[in-house]
N, CA and C atoms as a LAMMPS dump frame, in Angstrom:
ITEM: TIMESTEP
0
ITEM: NUMBER OF ATOMS
672
ITEM: BOX BOUNDS ff ff ff
-5.0000000000000000e+02 5.0000000000000000e+02
-5.0000000000000000e+02 5.0000000000000000e+02
-5.0000000000000000e+02 5.0000000000000000e+02
ITEM: ATOMS id mol type element x y z
1 1 1 N 454.499 431.876 -31.405
2 1 2 C 454.554 432.394 -30.079
3 1 3 C 454.514 433.877 -30.128
4 2 1 N 453.196 432.652 -29.473
5 2 2 C 453.182 433.955 -29.451
6 2 3 C 453.724 434.167 -29.671
7 3 1 N 458.419 440.28 -31.033
8 3 2 C 457.802 441.055 -32.058
9 3 3 C 458.377 442.442 -32.047
10 4 1 N 459.05 444.159 -33.922
11 4 2 C 459.393 445.504 -33.45
12 4 3 C 458.105 446.305 -33.324
13 5 1 N 457.732 447.215 -32.323
14 5 2 C 456.488 447.963 -32.156
15 5 3 C 456.701 449.474 -31.989
16 6 1 N 455.7 450.338 -32.093
17 6 2 C 455.79 451.804 -32.084
18 6 3 C 454.739 452.527 -31.212
19 7 1 N 454.988 453.707 -30.49
20 7 2 C 454.006 454.491 -29.702
21 7 3 C 454.194 456.022 -29.872
22 8 1 N 453.161 457.019 -30.054
23 8 2 C 453.28 458.492 -30.199
24 8 3 C 452.926 459.283 -28.932
25 9 1 N 453.075 460.673 -28.92
26 9 2 C 452.828 461.403 -27.684
27 9 3 C 451.425 461.16 -27.153
28 10 1 N 451.339 461.171 -25.823
29 10 2 C 450.051 460.848 -25.198
30 10 3 C 449.052 461.977 -25.411
31 11 1 N 447.827 461.594 -25.756
32 11 2 C 446.741 462.548 -25.965
33 11 3 C 445.501 462.041 -25.255
34 12 1 N 444.787 462.953 -24.594
35 12 2 C 443.547 462.558 -23.935
36 12 3 C 442.394 462.803 -24.893
37 13 1 N 441.722 461.751 -25.318
38 13 2 C 440.597 461.865 -26.245
39 13 3 C 439.476 460.984 -25.729
40 14 1 N 438.326 461.626 -25.429
41 14 2 C 437.165 460.893 -24.938
42 14 3 C 437.518 460.025 -23.728
43 15 1 N 438.31 460.588 -22.787
44 15 2 C 438.702 459.915 -21.552
45 15 3 C 439.604 458.698 -21.799
46 16 1 N 440.116 458.56 -23.011
47 16 2 C 441.041 457.47 -23.323
48 16 3 C 442.405 458.079 -23.604
49 17 1 N 443.412 457.679 -22.833
50 17 2 C 444.769 458.162 -23.042
51 17 3 C 445.388 457.383 -24.197
52 18 1 N 445.868 458.097 -25.227
53 18 2 C 446.455 457.439 -26.385
54 18 3 C 447.913 457.823 -26.525
55 19 1 N 448.709 456.846 -26.936
56 19 2 C 450.15 457.019 -26.97
57 19 3 C 450.708 456.223 -28.145
58 20 1 N 451.944 456.515 -28.568
59 20 2 C 452.543 455.788 -29.689
60 20 3 C 454.005 455.473 -29.403
61 21 1 N 454.529 454.4 -29.997
62 21 2 C 455.914 454.002 -29.791
63 21 3 C 456.248 452.743 -30.554
64 22 1 N 457.202 451.969 -30.071
65 22 2 C 457.608 450.772 -30.808
66 22 3 C 458.076 449.665 -29.875
67 23 1 N 457.887 448.432 -30.323
68 23 2 C 458.425 447.244 -29.656
69 23 3 C 459.3 446.491 -30.647
70 24 1 N 460.378 445.921 -30.151
71 24 2 C 461.262 445.091 -30.96
72 24 3 C 461.433 443.749 -30.265
73 25 1 N 461.41 442.673 -31.009
74 25 2 C 461.426 441.347 -30.403
75 25 3 C 462.276 440.369 -31.221
76 26 1 N 463.015 439.537 -30.509
77 26 2 C 463.73 438.407 -31.109
78 26 3 C 463.318 437.156 -30.353
79 27 1 N 462.872 436.124 -31.09
80 27 2 C 462.413 434.879 -30.479
81 27 3 C 463.182 433.71 -31.091
82 28 1 N 463.737 432.873 -30.228
83 28 2 C 464.43 431.678 -30.695
84 28 3 C 463.791 430.424 -30.119
85 29 1 N 463.648 429.39 -30.944
86 29 2 C 463.068 428.131 -30.484
87 29 3 C 463.686 426.966 -31.244
88 30 1 N 463.848 425.845 -30.559
89 30 2 C 464.37 424.662 -31.241
90 30 3 C 464.163 423.434 -30.374
91 31 1 N 464.435 422.29 -30.974
92 31 2 C 464.41 421.026 -30.249
93 31 3 C 465.671 420.896 -29.394
94 32 1 N 465.575 420.136 -28.32
95 32 2 C 466.742 419.869 -27.464
96 32 3 C 467.583 418.702 -27.963
97 33 1 N 467.309 418.24 -29.176
98 33 2 C 468.089 417.111 -29.698
99 33 3 C 469.548 417.486 -29.921
100 34 1 N 469.844 418.816 -29.998
101 34 2 C 471.243 419.219 -30.134
102 34 3 C 472.036 418.904 -28.868
103 35 1 N 471.339 418.723 -27.738
104 35 2 C 471.993 418.31 -26.492
105 35 3 C 472.177 416.798 -26.474
106 36 1 N 471.091 416.09 -26.831
107 36 2 C 471.096 414.632 -26.871
108 36 3 C 469.974 414.197 -27.809
109 37 1 N 470.245 413.312 -28.769
110 37 2 C 469.189 412.857 -29.691
111 37 3 C 467.967 412.293 -28.975
112 38 1 N 468.135 411.785 -27.752
113 38 2 C 467.007 411.252 -27.007
114 38 3 C 466.044 412.355 -26.557
115 39 1 N 466.502 413.603 -26.593
116 39 2 C 465.678 414.735 -26.159
117 39 3 C 464.994 415.421 -27.336
118 40 1 N 464.767 414.7 -28.416
119 40 2 C 464.203 415.289 -29.621
120 40 3 C 462.86 415.967 -29.376
121 41 1 N 462.037 415.423 -28.483
122 41 2 C 460.733 416.021 -28.199
123 41 3 C 460.817 417.167 -27.195
124 42 1 N 461.959 417.346 -26.583
125 42 2 C 462.149 418.49 -25.694
126 42 3 C 462.338 419.766 -26.505
127 43 1 N 461.885 420.898 -25.969
128 43 2 C 461.965 422.18 -26.662
129 43 3 C 462.609 423.223 -25.77
130 44 1 N 463.221 424.207 -26.394
131 44 2 C 463.744 425.373 -25.679
132 44 3 C 463.238 426.63 -26.37
133 45 1 N 462.892 427.628 -25.571
134 45 2 C 462.329 428.89 -26.08
135 45 3 C 463.03 430.031 -25.343
136 46 1 N 463.651 430.932 -26.091
137 46 2 C 464.291 432.122 -25.517
138 46 3 C 463.779 433.338 -26.275
139 47 1 N 463.596 434.441 -25.567
140 47 2 C 462.98 435.619 -26.182
141 47 3 C 463.458 436.878 -25.488
142 48 1 N 463.651 437.931 -26.27
143 48 2 C 464.006 439.234 -25.725
144 48 3 C 463.223 440.326 -26.42
145 49 1 N 462.778 441.34 -25.645
146 49 2 C 462.035 442.46 -26.215
147 49 3 C 462.564 443.775 -25.653
148 50 1 N 462.416 444.836 -26.446
149 50 2 C 462.724 446.19 -26.008
150 50 3 C 461.572 447.082 -26.446
151 51 1 N 461.074 447.933 -25.534
152 51 2 C 459.86 448.693 -25.793
153 51 3 C 460.082 450.186 -25.524
154 52 1 N 459.591 451.02 -26.456
155 52 2 C 459.759 452.463 -26.378
156 52 3 C 458.405 453.159 -26.428
157 53 1 N 458.282 454.282 -25.706
158 53 2 C 457.077 455.099 -25.773
159 53 3 C 457.466 456.565 -25.861
160 54 1 N 456.516 457.464 -25.589
161 54 2 C 456.757 458.908 -25.64
162 54 3 C 457.352 459.309 -26.993
163 55 1 N 456.716 458.83 -28.072
164 55 2 C 457.153 459.12 -29.436
165 55 3 C 458.594 458.668 -29.667
166 56 1 N 458.913 457.498 -29.192
167 56 2 C 460.225 456.849 -29.338
168 56 3 C 461.345 457.539 -28.568
169 57 1 N 461 458.487 -27.711
170 57 2 C 462.032 459.205 -26.961
171 57 3 C 462.383 458.523 -25.644
172 58 1 N 461.581 457.546 -25.237
173 58 2 C 461.76 456.975 -23.903
174 58 3 C 461.685 455.456 -23.947
175 59 1 N 462.765 454.811 -23.5
176 59 2 C 462.72 453.353 -23.307
177 59 3 C 462.039 453.096 -21.969
178 60 1 N 460.962 452.298 -22.001
179 60 2 C 460.235 452.115 -20.746
180 60 3 C 460.165 450.67 -20.271
181 61 1 N 460.46 449.715 -21.137
182 61 2 C 460.302 448.326 -20.688
183 61 3 C 461.148 447.374 -21.54
184 62 1 N 461.679 446.377 -20.865
185 62 2 C 462.358 445.285 -21.546
186 62 3 C 461.722 443.973 -21.117
187 63 1 N 462.084 442.913 -21.796
188 63 2 C 461.572 441.603 -21.413
189 63 3 C 462.568 440.532 -21.81
190 64 1 N 462.821 439.634 -20.867
191 64 2 C 463.629 438.446 -21.142
192 64 3 C 462.797 437.249 -20.728
193 65 1 N 462.625 436.294 -21.644
194 65 2 C 461.792 435.117 -21.372
195 65 3 C 462.56 433.86 -21.766
196 66 1 N 462.457 432.833 -20.934
197 66 2 C 463.094 431.548 -21.241
198 66 3 C 462.178 430.428 -20.764
199 67 1 N 462.12 429.341 -21.545
200 67 2 C 461.24 428.23 -21.189
201 67 3 C 461.776 426.928 -21.775
202 68 1 N 461.382 425.844 -21.131
203 68 2 C 461.61 424.517 -21.683
204 68 3 C 460.245 423.891 -21.923
205 69 1 N 460.187 423.026 -22.936
206 69 2 C 458.899 422.443 -23.286
207 69 3 C 459.023 421.005 -23.722
208 70 1 N 457.861 420.417 -23.996
209 70 2 C 457.803 419.032 -24.463
210 70 3 C 456.729 418.939 -25.538
211 71 1 N 457.09 418.387 -26.699
212 71 2 C 456.146 418.232 -27.799
213 71 3 C 455.318 416.969 -27.593
214 72 1 N 454.05 417.162 -27.236
215 72 2 C 453.136 416.039 -27.068
216 72 3 C 452.874 415.375 -28.415
217 73 1 N 452.797 416.205 -29.474
218 73 2 C 452.612 415.733 -30.841
219 73 3 C 453.254 416.759 -31.757
220 74 1 N 453.108 416.597 -33.064
221 74 2 C 453.675 417.586 -33.979
222 74 3 C 452.885 418.883 -33.963
223 75 1 N 451.737 418.914 -33.268
224 75 2 C 450.922 420.127 -33.184
225 75 3 C 450.868 420.732 -31.779
226 76 1 N 451.029 419.932 -30.745
227 76 2 C 450.81 420.393 -29.368
228 76 3 C 452.102 420.374 -28.56
229 77 1 N 452.342 421.464 -27.812
230 77 2 C 453.534 421.579 -26.962
231 77 3 C 453.138 422.175 -25.617
232 78 1 N 453.69 421.628 -24.543
233 78 2 C 453.523 422.215 -23.213
234 78 3 C 454.838 422.873 -22.8
235 79 1 N 454.726 423.935 -21.986
236 79 2 C 455.898 424.722 -21.614
237 79 3 C 455.899 425.039 -20.119
238 80 1 N 457.079 425.303 -19.587
239 80 2 C 457.251 425.88 -18.247
240 80 3 C 458.331 426.934 -18.373
241 81 1 N 458.019 428.176 -17.94
242 81 2 C 458.964 429.244 -18.222
243 81 3 C 459.061 430.312 -17.156
244 82 1 N 459.966 431.266 -17.422
245 82 2 C 460.272 432.388 -16.529
246 82 3 C 460.408 433.651 -17.37
247 83 1 N 459.885 434.775 -16.851
248 83 2 C 459.981 436.066 -17.527
249 83 3 C 460.479 437.121 -16.554
250 84 1 N 461.415 437.951 -17.013
251 84 2 C 461.85 439.132 -16.263
252 84 3 C 461.424 440.355 -17.051
253 85 1 N 460.71 441.292 -16.376
254 85 2 C 460.109 442.439 -17.047
255 85 3 C 460.489 443.732 -16.313
256 86 1 N 461.676 444.286 -16.569
257 86 2 C 462.038 445.575 -15.957
258 86 3 C 461.268 446.708 -16.614
259 87 1 N 460.696 447.605 -15.785
260 87 2 C 459.826 448.665 -16.307
261 87 3 C 460.16 449.991 -15.639
262 88 1 N 460.288 451.046 -16.469
263 88 2 C 460.497 452.403 -15.966
264 88 3 C 459.548 453.35 -16.686
265 89 1 N 458.304 453.411 -16.207
266 89 2 C 457.32 454.308 -16.801
267 89 3 C 457.618 455.754 -16.424
268 90 1 N 457.263 456.686 -17.319
269 90 2 C 457.496 458.103 -17.048
270 90 3 C 456.757 458.535 -15.788
271 91 1 N 457.469 459.197 -14.896
272 91 2 C 456.856 459.71 -13.682
273 91 3 C 456.564 458.678 -12.615
274 92 1 N 457.009 457.431 -12.817
275 92 2 C 456.749 456.378 -11.841
276 92 3 C 458.054 455.69 -11.438
277 93 1 N 458.012 454.997 -10.309
278 93 2 C 459.208 454.32 -9.825
279 93 3 C 459.49 453.064 -10.639
280 94 1 N 460.746 452.669 -10.634
281 94 2 C 461.179 451.48 -11.372
282 94 3 C 460.568 450.222 -10.751
283 95 1 N 460.116 449.301 -11.604
284 95 2 C 459.54 448.036 -11.156
285 95 3 C 460.261 446.901 -11.87
286 96 1 N 460.661 445.89 -11.103
287 96 2 C 461.305 444.709 -11.675
288 96 3 C 460.38 443.514 -11.457
289 97 1 N 459.511 443.263 -12.439
290 97 2 C 458.53 442.182 -12.316
291 97 3 C 459.143 440.866 -12.784
292 98 1 N 458.828 439.789 -12.06
293 98 2 C 459.267 438.459 -12.443
294 98 3 C 458.052 437.533 -12.489
295 99 1 N 458.006 436.706 -13.521
296 99 2 C 456.861 435.814 -13.727
297 99 3 C 457.341 434.371 -13.886
298 100 1 N 456.557 433.456 -13.382
299 100 2 C 456.731 432.043 -13.706
300 100 3 C 455.4 431.549 -14.258
301 101 1 N 455.446 430.603 -15.204
302 101 2 C 454.211 430.247 -15.883
303 101 3 C 454.301 428.896 -16.582
304 102 1 N 453.166 428.202 -16.652
305 102 2 C 453.004 427.098 -17.596
306 102 3 C 452.312 427.636 -18.845
307 103 1 N 452.488 426.962 -19.959
308 103 2 C 451.825 427.366 -21.195
309 103 3 C 451.524 426.138 -22.05
310 104 1 N 450.546 426.31 -22.909
311 104 2 C 450.179 425.253 -23.86
312 104 3 C 449.98 425.888 -25.228
313 105 1 N 450.571 425.287 -26.262
314 105 2 C 450.421 425.805 -27.617
315 105 3 C 449.934 424.694 -28.543
316 106 1 N 448.972 425.069 -29.384
317 106 2 C 448.449 424.116 -30.368
318 106 3 C 448.457 424.779 -31.735
319 107 1 N 449.016 424.084 -32.731
320 107 2 C 449.124 424.602 -34.099
321 107 3 C 448.164 423.817 -34.982
322 108 1 N 447.319 424.548 -35.736
323 108 2 C 446.293 423.913 -36.561
324 108 3 C 446.429 424.372 -38.017
325 109 1 N 447.044 423.551 -38.879
326 109 2 C 447.105 423.909 -40.31
327 109 3 C 445.728 423.731 -40.961
328 110 1 N 445.361 424.649 -41.848
329 110 2 C 444.107 424.561 -42.594
330 110 3 C 444.387 424.925 -44.056
331 111 1 N 443.36 424.822 -44.891
332 111 2 C 443.513 425.159 -46.306
333 111 3 C 443.75 426.65 -46.531
334 112 1 N 443.321 427.482 -45.603
335 112 2 C 443.473 428.927 -45.788
336 112 3 C 444.674 429.5 -45.047
337 113 1 N 445.317 428.712 -44.224
338 113 2 C 446.457 429.181 -43.463
339 113 3 C 446.602 428.408 -42.167
340 114 1 N 447.527 428.856 -41.317
341 114 2 C 447.826 428.154 -40.071
342 114 3 C 447.338 428.962 -38.87
343 115 1 N 446.528 428.335 -38.039
344 115 2 C 446.088 428.92 -36.78
345 115 3 C 446.96 428.38 -35.642
346 116 1 N 447.308 429.261 -34.698
347 116 2 C 448.038 428.857 -33.494
348 116 3 C 447.285 429.373 -32.283
349 117 1 N 447.215 428.551 -31.246
350 117 2 C 446.531 428.911 -30.005
351 117 3 C 447.53 428.753 -28.86
352 118 1 N 447.722 429.812 -28.08
353 118 2 C 448.638 429.737 -26.945
354 118 3 C 447.956 430.217 -25.678
355 119 1 N 447.971 429.37 -24.654
356 119 2 C 447.417 429.7 -23.35
357 119 3 C 448.55 429.762 -22.336
358 120 1 N 448.648 430.867 -21.593
359 120 2 C 449.642 431.017 -20.523
360 120 3 C 448.914 431.406 -19.249
361 121 1 N 449.408 430.927 -18.122
362 121 2 C 448.888 431.339 -16.819
363 121 3 C 450.067 431.857 -16.014
364 122 1 N 450.197 433.189 -15.989
365 122 2 C 451.344 433.808 -15.335
366 122 3 C 451.097 433.995 -13.838
367 123 1 N 452.148 433.773 -13.067
368 123 2 C 452.2 434.189 -11.669
369 123 3 C 453.158 435.368 -11.623
370 124 1 N 452.603 436.594 -11.506
371 124 2 C 453.402 437.817 -11.561
372 124 3 C 453.88 438.21 -10.17
373 125 1 N 455.193 438.202 -9.963
374 125 2 C 455.794 438.666 -8.709
375 125 3 C 456.225 440.113 -8.941
376 126 1 N 455.363 441.056 -8.542
377 126 2 C 455.598 442.46 -8.833
378 126 3 C 456.402 443.125 -7.722
379 127 1 N 455.972 442.94 -6.479
380 127 2 C 456.713 443.456 -5.332
381 127 3 C 456.578 442.475 -4.191
382 128 1 N 457.687 441.969 -3.7
383 128 2 C 457.675 441.053 -2.564
384 128 3 C 456.87 439.801 -2.847
385 129 1 N 456.011 439.435 -1.889
386 129 2 C 455.198 438.229 -1.999
387 129 3 C 453.811 438.497 -2.565
388 130 1 N 453.61 439.674 -3.128
389 130 2 C 452.325 440.048 -3.702
390 130 3 C 452.208 439.409 -5.086
391 131 1 N 451.579 438.241 -5.159
392 131 2 C 451.535 437.467 -6.403
393 131 3 C 450.197 437.677 -7.099
394 132 1 N 450.28 438.115 -8.354
395 132 2 C 449.09 438.278 -9.186
396 132 3 C 449.039 437.121 -10.189
397 133 1 N 447.888 436.499 -10.311
398 133 2 C 447.712 435.431 -11.288
399 133 3 C 447.001 436.019 -12.512
400 134 1 N 447.617 435.83 -13.684
401 134 2 C 447.112 436.485 -14.884
402 134 3 C 447.074 435.501 -16.068
403 135 1 N 445.932 434.874 -16.327
404 135 2 C 445.793 434.061 -17.537
405 135 3 C 445.793 434.951 -18.783
406 136 1 N 446.344 434.423 -19.867
407 136 2 C 446.357 435.147 -21.136
408 136 3 C 446.193 434.154 -22.287
409 137 1 N 445.395 434.542 -23.27
410 137 2 C 445.072 433.65 -24.387
411 137 3 C 445.364 434.349 -25.713
412 138 1 N 446.177 433.7 -26.541
413 138 2 C 446.491 434.226 -27.872
414 138 3 C 445.921 433.319 -28.954
415 139 1 N 445.36 433.949 -29.991
416 139 2 C 444.951 433.251 -31.216
417 139 3 C 445.679 433.937 -32.363
418 140 1 N 446.386 433.157 -33.162
419 140 2 C 447.247 433.704 -34.219
420 140 3 C 446.922 433.027 -35.55
421 141 1 N 446.987 433.829 -36.639
422 141 2 C 446.703 433.303 -37.977
423 141 3 C 447.795 433.745 -38.937
424 142 1 N 448.295 432.812 -39.752
425 142 2 C 449.31 433.114 -40.749
426 142 3 C 448.86 432.543 -42.095
427 143 1 N 448.765 433.433 -43.108
428 143 2 C 448.279 433.039 -44.436
429 143 3 C 449.338 433.356 -45.49
430 144 1 N 449.909 432.34 -46.163
431 144 2 C 450.882 432.605 -47.227
432 144 3 C 450.185 433.069 -48.503
433 145 1 N 450.79 434.044 -49.188
434 145 2 C 450.227 434.52 -50.445
435 145 3 C 450.596 433.571 -51.578
436 146 1 N 449.63 433.313 -52.451
437 146 2 C 449.864 432.376 -53.546
438 146 3 C 450.932 432.876 -54.515
439 147 1 N 450.98 434.192 -54.752
440 147 2 C 451.95 434.721 -55.714
441 147 3 C 453.38 434.697 -55.175
442 148 1 N 453.542 434.617 -53.837
443 148 2 C 454.865 434.554 -53.211
444 148 3 C 454.728 433.873 -51.857
445 149 1 N 454.939 432.531 -51.802
446 149 2 C 454.72 431.778 -50.558
447 149 3 C 455.598 432.217 -49.392
448 150 1 N 456.708 432.886 -49.686
449 150 2 C 457.562 433.356 -48.586
450 150 3 C 456.954 434.558 -47.866
451 151 1 N 455.984 435.217 -48.5
452 151 2 C 455.315 436.378 -47.915
453 151 3 C 453.998 435.941 -47.289
454 152 1 N 453.772 436.33 -46.03
455 152 2 C 452.582 435.906 -45.287
456 152 3 C 451.838 437.096 -44.708
457 153 1 N 450.523 436.981 -44.672
458 153 2 C 449.701 437.886 -43.876
459 153 3 C 449.628 437.322 -42.464
460 154 1 N 449.874 438.171 -41.469
461 154 2 C 449.89 437.745 -40.066
462 154 3 C 448.859 438.548 -39.282
463 155 1 N 448.06 437.866 -38.473
464 155 2 C 447.129 438.554 -37.569
465 155 3 C 447.019 437.744 -36.288
466 156 1 N 447.013 438.441 -35.142
467 156 2 C 446.802 437.737 -33.882
468 156 3 C 446.165 438.667 -32.853
469 157 1 N 445.561 438.036 -31.859
470 157 2 C 444.953 438.769 -30.748
471 157 3 C 445.278 438.031 -29.454
472 158 1 N 445.599 438.798 -28.401
473 158 2 C 445.888 438.193 -27.091
474 158 3 C 445.144 438.97 -26.013
475 159 1 N 444.434 438.237 -25.166
476 159 2 C 443.547 438.798 -24.142
477 159 3 C 444.079 438.406 -22.765
478 160 1 N 444.197 439.384 -21.834
479 160 2 C 444.754 439.174 -20.498
480 160 3 C 443.679 439.431 -19.439
481 161 1 N 443.649 438.582 -18.41
482 161 2 C 442.717 438.74 -17.284
483 161 3 C 443.489 438.677 -15.973
484 162 1 N 443.14 439.573 -15.024
485 162 2 C 443.686 439.458 -13.655
486 162 3 C 442.746 438.556 -12.859
487 163 1 N 443.271 437.43 -12.423
488 163 2 C 442.412 436.46 -11.741
489 163 3 C 442.164 436.833 -10.287
490 164 1 N 443.031 437.661 -9.698
491 164 2 C 442.876 438.035 -8.291
492 164 3 C 443.255 439.498 -8.093
493 165 1 N 442.813 440.054 -6.972
494 165 2 C 443.133 441.434 -6.614
495 165 3 C 444.361 441.465 -5.713
496 166 1 N 445.326 442.33 -6.048
497 166 2 C 446.53 442.482 -5.228
498 166 3 C 446.844 443.965 -5.079
499 167 1 N 447.57 444.361 -4.005
500 167 2 C 447.855 445.784 -3.784
501 167 3 C 448.608 446.44 -4.934
502 168 1 N 449.569 445.736 -5.539
503 168 2 C 450.371 446.332 -6.603
504 168 3 C 449.933 445.882 -7.993
505 169 1 N 449.246 444.742 -8.093
506 169 2 C 448.824 444.218 -9.389
507 169 3 C 447.471 444.702 -9.852
508 170 1 N 446.712 445.363 -8.946
509 170 2 C 445.425 445.918 -9.326
510 170 3 C 444.247 445.004 -9.016
511 171 1 N 443.053 445.511 -9.31
512 171 2 C 441.822 444.769 -9.063
513 171 3 C 441.653 443.659 -10.098
514 172 1 N 440.985 442.607 -9.692
515 172 2 C 440.74 441.49 -10.595
516 172 3 C 439.827 441.932 -11.744
517 173 1 N 439.887 441.201 -12.836
518 173 2 C 439.073 441.523 -14.001
519 173 3 C 439.93 441.725 -15.229
520 174 1 N 439.395 442.451 -16.201
521 174 2 C 440.108 442.692 -17.455
522 174 3 C 441.412 443.424 -17.2
523 175 1 N 442.475 442.997 -17.89
524 175 2 C 443.787 443.639 -17.761
525 175 3 C 444.172 444.378 -19.041
526 176 1 N 444.235 443.651 -20.165
527 176 2 C 444.603 444.294 -21.423
528 176 3 C 444.289 443.381 -22.601
529 177 1 N 444.304 444.008 -23.805
530 177 2 C 444.162 443.248 -25.048
531 177 3 C 445.186 443.766 -26.049
532 178 1 N 445.785 442.839 -26.789
533 178 2 C 446.742 443.187 -27.832
534 178 3 C 446.255 442.603 -29.156
535 179 1 N 446.185 443.442 -30.197
536 179 2 C 445.743 442.993 -31.515
537 179 3 C 446.774 443.443 -32.545
538 180 1 N 447.212 442.5 -33.372
539 180 2 C 448.292 442.767 -34.338
540 180 3 C 447.863 442.375 -35.739
541 181 1 N 448.296 443.164 -36.732
542 181 2 C 448.12 442.814 -38.143
543 181 3 C 449.347 443.297 -38.899
544 182 1 N 449.887 442.433 -39.759
545 182 2 C 451.081 442.817 -40.5
546 182 3 C 451.47 441.766 -41.516
547 183 1 N 452.728 441.832 -41.938
548 183 2 C 453.264 440.925 -42.944
549 183 3 C 454.494 440.217 -42.4
550 184 1 N 454.708 439.009 -42.883
551 184 2 C 455.883 438.237 -42.506
552 184 3 C 456.624 437.751 -43.741
553 185 1 N 457.936 437.675 -43.635
554 185 2 C 458.766 437.182 -44.736
555 185 3 C 459.644 436.045 -44.222
556 186 1 N 459.55 434.875 -44.848
557 186 2 C 460.349 433.713 -44.468
558 186 3 C 461.601 433.676 -45.337
559 187 1 N 462.748 433.944 -44.724
560 187 2 C 464.011 433.921 -45.464
561 187 3 C 464.415 432.488 -45.816
562 188 1 N 464.32 431.605 -44.821
563 188 2 C 464.612 430.179 -44.991
564 188 3 C 464.003 429.457 -43.79
565 189 1 N 464.306 428.184 -43.624
566 189 2 C 463.696 427.425 -42.531
567 189 3 C 464.132 427.9 -41.151
568 190 1 N 465.179 428.728 -41.097
569 190 2 C 465.71 429.172 -39.802
570 190 3 C 465.331 430.601 -39.421
571 191 1 N 464.967 431.436 -40.403
572 191 2 C 464.733 432.848 -40.106
573 191 3 C 463.432 433.349 -40.747
574 192 1 N 462.637 434.062 -39.919
575 192 2 C 461.418 434.709 -40.406
576 192 3 C 461.288 436.069 -39.72
577 193 1 N 460.921 437.089 -40.496
578 193 2 C 460.751 438.429 -39.946
579 193 3 C 459.308 438.874 -40.132
580 194 1 N 458.745 439.525 -39.117
581 194 2 C 457.379 440.043 -39.186
582 194 3 C 457.365 441.499 -38.738
583 195 1 N 456.536 442.304 -39.382
584 195 2 C 456.391 443.71 -38.995
585 195 3 C 454.952 444.147 -39.257
586 196 1 N 454.452 445.04 -38.399
587 196 2 C 453.092 445.514 -38.585
588 196 3 C 452.64 446.419 -37.461
589 197 1 N 451.342 446.597 -37.366
590 197 2 C 450.727 447.476 -36.363
591 197 3 C 450.193 446.658 -35.2
592 198 1 N 450.523 447.095 -33.99
593 198 2 C 450.016 446.47 -32.767
594 198 3 C 449.208 447.498 -31.991
595 199 1 N 447.975 447.139 -31.657
596 199 2 C 447.129 447.975 -30.807
597 199 3 C 447.071 447.323 -29.432
598 200 1 N 447.533 448.061 -28.413
599 200 2 C 447.507 447.557 -27.037
600 200 3 C 446.528 448.418 -26.226
601 201 1 N 445.482 447.778 -25.717
602 201 2 C 444.464 448.465 -24.917
603 201 3 C 444.608 448.006 -23.47
604 202 1 N 444.904 448.964 -22.571
605 202 2 C 445.227 448.651 -21.182
606 202 3 C 444.207 449.245 -20.227
607 203 1 N 443.841 448.478 -19.204
608 203 2 C 443.032 448.981 -18.098
609 203 3 C 443.961 449.27 -16.928
610 204 1 N 443.68 450.297 -16.141
611 204 2 C 444.558 450.576 -15.017
612 204 3 C 444.194 449.709 -13.814
613 205 1 N 444.911 449.913 -12.705
614 205 2 C 444.766 449.032 -11.543
615 205 3 C 443.381 449.086 -10.917
616 206 1 N 442.654 450.207 -11.105
617 206 2 C 441.346 450.367 -10.46
618 206 3 C 440.185 450.296 -11.454
619 207 1 N 440.452 450 -12.708
620 207 2 C 439.431 449.93 -13.762
621 207 3 C 438.716 451.268 -13.97
622 208 1 N 439.451 452.375 -13.792
623 208 2 C 438.839 453.689 -13.979
624 208 3 C 439.416 454.457 -15.163
625 209 1 N 440.627 454.153 -15.569
626 209 2 C 441.264 454.844 -16.692
627 209 3 C 441.845 453.819 -17.661
628 210 1 N 441.721 454.113 -18.958
629 210 2 C 442.214 453.2 -19.982
630 210 3 C 443.257 453.901 -20.855
631 211 1 N 444.168 453.108 -21.385
632 211 2 C 445.214 453.627 -22.264
633 211 3 C 445.262 452.775 -23.525
634 212 1 N 445.419 453.435 -24.674
635 212 2 C 445.591 452.713 -25.927
636 212 3 C 446.937 453.094 -26.53
637 213 1 N 447.803 452.089 -26.704
638 213 2 C 449.099 452.293 -27.345
639 213 3 C 449 451.91 -28.818
640 214 1 N 449.449 452.809 -29.696
641 214 2 C 449.542 452.532 -31.128
642 214 3 C 451.009 452.23 -31.418
643 215 1 N 451.302 450.998 -31.761
644 215 2 C 452.683 450.534 -31.825
645 215 3 C 453.032 449.974 -33.202
646 216 1 N 454.273 450.205 -33.606
647 216 2 C 454.816 449.478 -34.744
648 216 3 C 455.696 448.387 -34.157
649 217 1 N 455.427 447.152 -34.555
650 217 2 C 456.096 446.015 -33.933
651 217 3 C 456.879 445.233 -34.975
652 218 1 N 458.096 444.901 -34.643
653 218 2 C 458.932 444.083 -35.516
654 218 3 C 459.461 442.884 -34.759
655 219 1 N 459.416 441.702 -35.396
656 219 2 C 459.83 440.471 -34.731
657 219 3 C 460.718 439.651 -35.647
658 220 1 N 461.78 439.109 -35.074
659 220 2 C 462.631 438.159 -35.77
660 220 3 C 462.51 436.82 -35.079
661 221 1 N 462.089 435.789 -35.818
662 221 2 C 461.932 434.43 -35.285
663 221 3 C 463.057 433.557 -35.827
664 222 1 N 463.722 432.862 -34.908
665 222 2 C 464.891 432.063 -35.278
666 222 3 C 464.678 430.612 -34.818
667 223 1 N 464.835 429.675 -35.721
668 223 2 C 464.911 428.252 -35.356
669 223 3 C 466.392 427.876 -35.412
670 224 1 N 467.007 427.796 -34.236
671 224 2 C 468.471 427.586 -34.228
672 224 3 C 468.827 426.116 -34.072
C-alpha cells in the first residue's frame, strides 16, 4: 500500500517550481481475526503521515487514513476507507480535506519479485459540498536481493486524475504523479522499513503552473 520523504528551497527553473523536503509514514495492516476468528478474511488498514517542505523548515501537511477490507483471495483485497488531510501551505489558508474512497489491491508474485496494483477512487471534500472525484492508480515492485533476502529493492509509481472540475479542487484532467525508488529491510514478519527518493510532480488548479517536489521518504510497515 500503497512512507519518510524530503523537499529543498523552491527554485524556478524552466517555468517549473522545484522544492525539497521529507515525508514520514507509518502503515499498519492485519486480519480482523483478532476480533473474531470468523472474520479472518476481514482486513483493517490504518496509516499516518507527516510532510515537511521549505528545506525541512515547514510542516505543511499531515494525513490520517483508516479502512476496512475483505480478502477475496490470497492476492486480491477490496477496501472502503476514510482520509483526513490537514494542509497549511506557505502563504495560503489552512485547508482540512476529507476523503472517502473504495479501493482494490492485487498482489502478483513472480520469479523476479512481487508486483502490487492498487486502484483508489477518492471523493475529496475540500470545502463544503464541493466534491472532487480523483481516481489514482499505483503500480509497485519489490525485488529481494539474493545475497540478503531481507534487503529489497523497491520501486513504485502512482498517477492521479481529476475526474471533474470544481471551484476549489481545480480543473479536470491530470493532477499529479509520484515515483519512488529505494530500499526496504524486513526485520521480521511484523516489521518492514523502506527509505528512498520520491519525486512528486504536481499540476496546479488551472493547469498553468507545475511543481516538482524532491523528497526523501521513509516508511514503517507493521503487521500487527
